[in-house]
N, C-alpha and C positions, 0 to 999 in steps of 0.2 A: 523824605523819608520815604518816597516813590522805591528809591533807588536803594536806599537799608533794605527794604522790606521785601527786594529783589533778591539783594546780597543775602541775606540771610533763607528764603529759599531756596534759592539754587546749592549757596555751596553751607555756609554754618551749618544750618539746620540737618543735612544729610549727613554731612563731614564729621559732625558730634556725635550724632547718632554712630556713627560708624565705627567711632572713637569706642564710645561711652559697650560698645556693643563687642567690640575685643577686646577690650579688659575683662568683660565675663568668660571670655575664651579665655583667656591667659589662666582663670582660675579653674576651668573646668580638664577632665581625664577623659577621654575614653573607656575606661571602666566604670564612671558615676554614670553613664547611661544604663548599665547592667541594671542598676537599680528598680529602674522603671519596671523591667520585668518581671522583678519577683514575685506581684501577686500577691499584695497586702491588702488587705481590706480595707484601712482608710486607703491608700494610694486611691483604691478604685473609685469609694465613693467621696474622695476628693474629685478626681478627675469626669466623674462623670458630674455631681455638683456645676463646676468651674463652665463642664462642655455642653451645658441645656439647663439646669434649672437658674443661675443667674443670669445666664443674655438673655433666655428666654423672659424672666421676669422684668431685668432689665429695660429691656425692649418696650416690654406692653411698656411701661410707667414713658418711655421715652415719646410712644407713639400717641397713647393716648393724652399725656400734657406737653409738648414738646411746641415752643410757640409758631415757630416758625419751621417750615419746612429743613432747614439748612442745619438748624438745632437737634430735632430730631436725624438726621441723620449720623449729628454728634456722638446725639446719646448714644443712636443703637452698637457706633463705633467705639464708645468705651464699656456697653455695656459684654460686647463680647470681649474686652480685649482682655488678657491671661494675668496669673502675677507675675509679677516684677523682681526682679533679683535681690533686691532689695531684704524682700519678703524671708529669702534665706539668712540674712543677718539678725533681723529683728527678732525672728524665732531663737536664733540663735541665746540674744542678749536676753530673751524670757522663757528659757530654759525647756524650750521644746523642741519636739523632732527633727534633728538638722534634715536627718537625712531622708524623711520626708519632704522636708520641704524641698529640699533638692530636686524631690521626684520628678515632685508636680511642676515643680517652674520650669526641668528640662523636656518632660510630656509637651506641658499647655503649648509651651513655645514655640516648640517644631512642630505640632499643630497647626498653631495658629497662622506660623507664617507659610503654611499652603491653601488654608482655608480666608486669611484676609481676603486676595482681592473677591474670593465668591461673596464675601458680608459686605465688602462696599459697594459690589455691584447693586447686590439685595438692598440693603439700603435706598441707595442712589434709586433705584425702581422703584421701590415705592412707597419714598417721601413724596416724587416728582413726575410720578408717571400719569396725573392727571392735568401737567402744569405744562412738561418741558419736556421733551426725549432728551434719550440718555446717550449718551458713547463716549463710554473711557476704554480704550486699546485693553483688554483683558491678559492680552500677553504682555503688554508693555508695563502693567501694572505689576502682573507677579513678575518680575524680571526686575524691575528698581525695592519689592519688598524684599525677595531675595538681596542685594546688593545693599544694602543694613541689614539684615539680620543674619540668615546665615554664611553667610560667607566671612564677614569681619570676625563671628564667633568659629567660623572653621581656624581662619589666620591665628588668633589668638589662642588657639589650642597647639596648631605647630608651631604658631612662636616659640611661645611654652615649653613645648618639649624639646626645642634645637637646641634654645639660650637659655636653660632654667635657673638661670641666675641673673638675668640682666631686671627678669619682669619683679621680682617683687619690690624693689625700687623705682624704677620705671613707672609698671602699671597702676599705686594710686595715686600718683601724679597724673597722668594720663587721663584718667578718671577724673580726677577733682577738675581739671583746666577742662574738656568736654561737659561735665559738667554745667559748672560756670556759664560753657558756651549757649546751653541748653538755656536754662533758668535767664540767660538774655533776650535769647530767641522769644520763648514766652513773655518775658514783661514786651518786647516791640510788638507782636502779635493783642496784648490785651491793650497797646495801649493804641494800639490802628483800630481794634474793634469796640472800643471804648462807646460808642454810642450805641452800639448793637448788647453790647452786656451790660449798660448802664440802665438800657430800655427792657433786659429781660434777666436783672441778677437773681429777680427772688424767685421768681418761676423756677430755674432754672438751679440755684442754687438748694431749694428745697424737691427737683426731682433726684438733683447728684446725693444731697444728705439720704433721700429716701433708699433710691437704688446701694448706698452703701450698707443702711441701716439693713436693707434685705438679704441682703448678700453676709452681713453678719449673721439673721437669722437663720437661716438654709443652713450657715457651717454648723453653728450649734446643734442646730434640732438635727440634722444630719449625723453630727457624731454622738449625740446621744442615742439617736435611735442605734446604730450602728454600734452603741458601748466603746469609742475608743478613747482610749487613755488621754490625758491629763496631757502630756506632751505630743501626743499625735493632734487632739483638738484645738489646744495651739498654733500646730504647724497649721492645719487648714483653717483657722477662724484667721490667721495673717493674712496666709494667701488669698482668700478670700476680701484683702480692703488694698493691701497691697497691690498697685497694676502696673503694667507697661505702655503707660501715656504716650513714653516718645516717642512710638511704632505708628502710634492709632495719631500722632497727630502730623507726622513724616506725611500716611496716608491723605489725609483732610488737606494740607496744608503744600506739598509738595506734588501732590497727584491728581490731586481733587481741584488745588486750584483755589481755594475757599479759604478765609481764617476764619471763619467765621462760627465755622464747621468744629475748630478745633477747643472753641472755650467749653465744652462741659471737659475737655482732659483737663484745661488750665488747672478749673476752679476744684479739680479731682484731684488732683495730685497734690492741693493743702489738705484738702474735706478726709482723704481715705489715708492721711498719713494723723490728721488729731484723732480720728477713732482712731485707729490702728495704737496711734501711744497711749488712749484713753482704756483701749481696752487688755494695753500689758500692765497699766496701772490696777487694773480691778483683777487681775490676775495672782496679782501678787499678795494681792491681801485674800483672794479664796482660799483658801484648804481645800484639798481632794477630798473626796470621799470615793472611797474605791479606786481612786483611779482615774476618776472620771467628773471632769468640770459639772456642775451641774446648775439648771440656770431659775 
């Protein structure tokens, strides 16, 4: 088991995440980033919410109720994780504003790449400052994050530009294989950390659910205050529910060498999707009132 976990930590997790990011890059163009500068009110509200309100509220929940310092770090990492690329697909299916969803994902992901090392260092310092010294090389952490985020996305964009006919067929297959490996790694971590998960599952599940419900409430509140349209509200809310857990798990497992810190992200993978599907089902039944979803 230890050999398999070492293989997963050193190779399966980083390379599968690299391939997922590469396939994301295949679907992006330089022009997509121009939408970030459009200055739309909905974009600004969604961005500020995901950068400030959601991380603040989620981190407070983690600090107050985490059963262990290790899980506190994991919850802070989860609270600061941006929306995932899957949010764009779900927004499209839910008939939301896809352009807004893509703009938010791109902006948040770009900012996340550069802030994640700072977030990880702060979480470690805050959780362990009274019990043990923390010495994580910042430059090394930053380099590793870049290697599995910005670089593969850039390579995907370049590959799609040079060979546009190849990737519509190969891209989905690569992403399916990489995602399958990620799920396998998540399963390995869950099995290895089962005693920790069993001891803290109730509390951890309650915190993760509370974090998601808080994020949904924030999204709907700012949408109502900002008088966003129905399509904009769907995009902003889905962005608050679907997260990039893979990158945060990579930091916990590969950089910090703590599998237990990844448990909040693994649980959130299922909770976030379940709540998002519930939101999707509810929005299909609610008729828009003056273009705004009311709650």
